[in-house]
N, C-alpha and C positions, 0 to 999 in steps of 0.2 A: 118336484125334487130338484135341488140345485146341483149343477154339475160339480165334479170333483175339484176343479180349479178354484171354486168359490168356497173355500173352507174358512169362512168367517174371519178373514184377515181384513184390515182397514183398506189395504190397497185393492183387494178384490171387490170390496164394497163399492168402490168408486165406479167400477165398470158394470156392475149389476144394477139395473134400474129397479128391479123388484126387491132388492135387498132391504130388509126392515131397518128403519132409521134408529130404532131403539138398540139394535144389535151393534150398529156402528158407533153409537154414543159411548158405549163402555170402552171402546178402543181409543177414541180421539179425545175423551174428556168432554167437559161442558163447552158447547160452542160459544164463542165470544162475538159480540156484534162488530166492534172495531177495536183493533189493538192500539196501544199507546203510540207506537211508531206511526201508524196511519193517521192518528189524530194530529200529531206534531207536524207531519208533512202536509196535511190538509190545511192547517192554520198558516204554515209558511207559504203555501201556494196561494191561499186566499188573500193574505196580506200583500204578497207580491203582485197580484193582479190589480190591486187598487193603489199601489204605490209607484207605479211606473210613470204616472203623469207628473210632470215637473212644474207645471204652472197651476195657478189658482184661477178659477173662472171669475171674470170681473163682477158679475152679479153677486157672488159670494163675498168678494172684497168690499163692495159697497155696503152690503148688509153688515158685515163685521165692523166696518169703519164707523157706521152710524149707531150700532148697537153696543159696542164694547168700549169701555173707557181704557185707553192705552196710556201708559206712563210715558213721559218724555224720554227721548233717547239721550244717553249720556255719552261722554267722550270714549269710554271703554267699550261701548256697545257696537261701534262701527269703526271701520278703518279701511284704508287702501293698502293692499299688499301686492308687492311686485313678485311675480312667480317666474322662476327660471327653469327648473328641471322638469316640472310636471305641467307645463303650460299647455301642451297638446291634450293631455287627459282632461284637465279642468275645462278647457274651451269646448271640447267635444261632449263631455258629460253634462255640464251645467248649461251651456249656451247653444250647443248643436252646430258649432262652426269649427272649421279647421284653421290652423295658424301656420305660417311659414317659419322656417328655422331661424331666419334673420330677424324676425319681428320679436318684439318684447310684449309682455302681457302684464296688466295689473288688474286686480280684482277688488271691488268694493264689497265688503262683507258686513252683514247685519247679524250680530250674535253668532258669528262664525259661518254663516250661510252665504254663499256668493249671490249678490243681488245685481251687480253690474260689472262689466269688464271693459277695458280699453285695450286696443291693439295698436301699438305705435312703433315707429322707427326713429330712434334718436330723439329728435325734437318735433316730430310730426305725427299726429294721431291719424291712423288710417280708418278705424271704425270703433263705434261704441256698440256694446251688446247689453241690453237691459232686461231684467225681469220686472216688467211694469207693475204686476200685481203685488209683488213683494215690496217694492219701493212705495207703492201707494198705500198698502195696508199699514206700514209703519210710518208713513209720511216722512220718508227719509231723503226726499229729493233735495231740499235745501242743504242739508248736512253733507250729502254726497257731492254736490257742486262746490260747496265751500271748502271741503277738505281736498277736492281735486285741484282747485285753483291755488290753494295754500301749498300743496306738495309740488305741483308743476306750474311754476309762474310764467315761464316763457315757452309754452308749447303751442304749436300751430295746429288748430283743429278746423281750419277753413274748408278743407276738402274731405272731411271725415263723413263716413256713412252713419246714418241714424243720429246725426248731430242735433236735429230738432227734438227728437225724443229725449235726448240727454238734457237739453236746455229746458224742456217743459215739465218733465216729471220730477 
């Protein structure tokens, strides 16, 4: 016999291990495996786990470059953009580096995605930051250098860090 505090209420059924599941079923309705809210949060979490990596492995780049026919980049597909207000956020998020308040920043974008950046003071480049995989997959190195030299004709980059990467990719 069940004690008097277990009078077939759903709350009481939780505490009684011997309570029949069929009796509980009429109070709680049909049990659902996963609710829609759980499914949405699961998908968001799953996507977030695999989207935190910001670079592409070089083996994948080489495979894609040899297997896929890419169209030629046109003038509107890439450009150098000078960033003023959000330079700290862009440099930290896309390139993982901090920038001083006095320095300026310009970003080379491919289809709107930052692929390279330069940090400079007036007429002297202090560093280059590149996403080599992205530049390699689109074969955008020559266009990046051409538009850089076209925009900044008399800029000194003799002491810049990662200068060789900028010149080779």
